[in-house]
C-alpha positions, 0 to 999 in steps of 0.5 A: 159312421161305418154302418150308415150305408146299411140304413134305409134312406129315411134312417140315414137322413135322420142319422145325418141330421142328428150327427150334424146337430149333436156332433158337428154343431158343438165342434163347430161352436168350439172353433167359432168361439175360439176364433171369436175370442182370438184364441184361434186364427180366423178360419172357417169353423166348418172347414176346421171341423172337417180338417180335424175329423179327417185327422181323427177318423183313421183312428176310429176306422175298423182297422183304426188305432193299429198304427205302429206308433199310436199310443196314449200320447197320440191324442196329444200329438194330434192336438199339437199338430192341429193347434200348432202345425208342423212348422218349427218353433222359435 
C-alpha cells in the first residue's frame, strides 16, 4: 500500500480494484456473516473493516511494529479491543 503512489494511474486503478476484491471484500464478508449470525452486533460491515484496518495498519507502516510494547501477544490484544472494546467486564 505504501508504494501505490509510485504507480501510474492505470496501475493504481487496477491495484485498487484487486485490493477491494481480494482483501477488503473477504473481510467485509466475515463481518457481514458474523452480524447475520448474531455473533457481532449490527454495524455497517464496510465501516467495521475500515476501523479494523485503522487499528492494524500502524503495525505494517515502514516503521511499524516498533512500538515499545508490541510483542507476539499484540494480535490477541488488538482482537480483544476490536471484539470486546475497552469497557470493564462484569
